[in-house]
N, C-alpha and C positions, 0 to 999 in steps of 0.2 A: 504494500500500500504506500503510494507516494502521496504525502499529504501537503496541504498548503501550496498547491501549484499556483504560481502567480505570474508566470511569464509565457510569452509565445514560445520561446526556446524550450522551456520545460514541457509544455504541452506537446510540442512536436517530437521531442525525445521519447515521450511516453507513447505517442501515436505510432512511431516507427517500431518501438519495442513490441507493441501489441501486434503489429503487422508481421513481425518475425515469429510470433507465437509465444512470446514471453508472457508468463502468467503474472500480470501486473494490473493493479487498479490505481485510480487516482482520485483525489479529493481536492476541492477548493472551498473557500469560505465567502460569505457575502461581502466582507470588506474589500475583497479583491474584485468583486463583480460590480460594486456600487461606489467605491472610492478610488480616486487616483492620487498620485504622489503629491499633487498640489495641496492636498488637505493638510500636509505637514507644514505648510506656510501659515496655517491658521494661528490665531491667538491660543496660547497654551497647547502646543502640539502634543504634549504628553498624553492627552486624551485619546489620540489616534495612533499612538505608537504600537506596532505589532511586528511579529517576526514570521516570515520576511515582511518588509514594508510594502505599502501600496505601490503600484507600478503605473505605467503610462496608459493612455487610451488605446494604443495598439495592442498592448498585452491584455487589456480588459476585453477587447473585441475577440482576441484569440481564445480566451477562456470560454466565452459564450459559444464560439465555433466548436470548441472541444466538447462542450456539453451536448451540442446538437448531434455530433457524430459519435458520441458515446465514449470518447477518450477519457473525459472526466465523468465519473459515474455517481459520485456522492457530493452532497453539499452539507457541510457541518458548520457548527457555530464558532469553534475555537473559543468558547466562552471563558473569559478571564476577568472576573469582576473585581479588579483592583480599584480601591477607592483613591480619590485624588488627595491623599494625605500621607502621613508617615507610616500608616498601617498598610499602605498599598504602593502606589506609584512612587512616592517620595520617601522611601525607607532610607535613602542616602542623602536626603535633603532636597529642597525645592530647586536648588541650582546645580544638581548633579548632572554630569554629562549623560548623553543618551544611552551609553552602554551600562549605566548604573540605574536606569529608570526601568521599573517593571514593565515588560512588554505584554500587550494584550488589551482587549476591550470586552465589555459585556456584549454578548451576542445571542444568548440563548433565546430570549423573549422576542427578538426582532427577526430572527432567521426566517421563520415561515412566512410572516406577513410580507417581508421584502421579496421573497421568492414567488409567493402567490401573486403579488402585485405585478411583478415583471413577467412571469411566465404565463399567468392565466388572464389577469385583467388587461394587460397590454398585449396579449396574444403572442408572446415571444416563442413559446414552445407548447403550450397547452396544458390542460389539467392532468392528463395521463402522465406526461413527462414530469410535471411537478410532483405527483405522488411517487413516481419512480425514484427520482434523485433524493427525495427527502425522507422516504419511508421504506420502499421495497428494496432498493439497492443496499442501504445501510443494514437492514435486517439480514439480508443474504450474506453480506460481507462479514458480518460478525457472528454468523451461524445461529441466529435467534429463531429457532423453529416456532411457528405459530404466530409470528409477527410479520408485518409488512404487506399484508394482503387482506382483502375482504373476501373471505371464502369459508366454507364449512370446515370446522376443525381449528380455525385460527381464532386467536383472542379478538374480541370485539373492541379493538382500540380504534376509535373513530373521532375525527375532528369534523364538525359540521360548520361550514363556512357561510358567511354572508358576503356574497361577491360584490354587493353594492355599498357595503360599509366603507367609509373613508375615515382615515385617522392620520393626524399630524403629530409626530412625536414631539414631546416637550423636553425641557431641560433636565428633569428628574422624575420620570414617570414609569420607570421600570420597577419590578418587584424583587430585585435581587440585592437591594441595600447598597448598591455601588455609589449612589449619590449623584450620578450624572448619566446622560444618554448621549452617546457619540453621534446618534442620528437625529439630534434635535433639529426641528424644522423640516424633516423629510416627511412627505405625505405618501401613504400607501393606500391602495384601494383593494378591499377584500380583507376581512378579519375573521378569525375563528370565533364562533358564538357559543357553541356547546362542545364539550369534550367528554368522551366516554373512555374508560379504561377497563378492559375485561367486562364490558357491558354495563359498568356502573357509571352513572353520571357524576363527573367530578367538577365540571364547570358548566354553569347555566347562565346564559346571557352575559358571558364574559366575567362572571363572578365565581370564585371558588366556593363550592358547596360541600366538598369532601370534609368529613368530620374528623378524620384521623389519618396519619400516615398509613399507607397500604402497599408500599412497594414490596417487591419480592426479588430475590436473587435469581438471575437467569444465567446458567452456565453457557459458555460458547461451545458450539459444535465445530469440531475441526473440519475445515473445508477440504 
């Protein structure tokens, strides 16, 4: 698994390897699909620092091309909820050089709305492709039997979307206690309204209704 693919060159190397029959998979993240390197010129760029860094518009276009042809099969969050204080980004002081600033951004809560908005609402690849790169392919890659499909014998893990719902991210509207949202000002179209896990309703009208933690350990099946 080649993760955090961020450049045209990287995508092409993987494409050529797959053509030779190499058993390789690739992953990228929303911040490479929706941010470019110029964001690091913003005020307080530590908010956007990640590894590898954001790239140029040509690299961004190449990543979308690689998703279309199946070179990149998975979209993950690389969720790194560092706070903008000494407990997180600035453990070495607010004036620390870039290589001493914690790299990463909160991305778990924004991953699916960003991808739905681009792939479904904007018609970039369609709803089937959206489900594949965010659910089906990850479940298969990690050997999670019973996950990643709506089928008899599978867990009823379902997200019910409102394709017309529009939402503009605010400065601090995530639920991970990070204290900021790197996507402040970004508007997405299409939001999950209800969420079921193993057939049990956990989120109703975008509000958590689960009464207690209910996760369970799932062993990986070797591929």
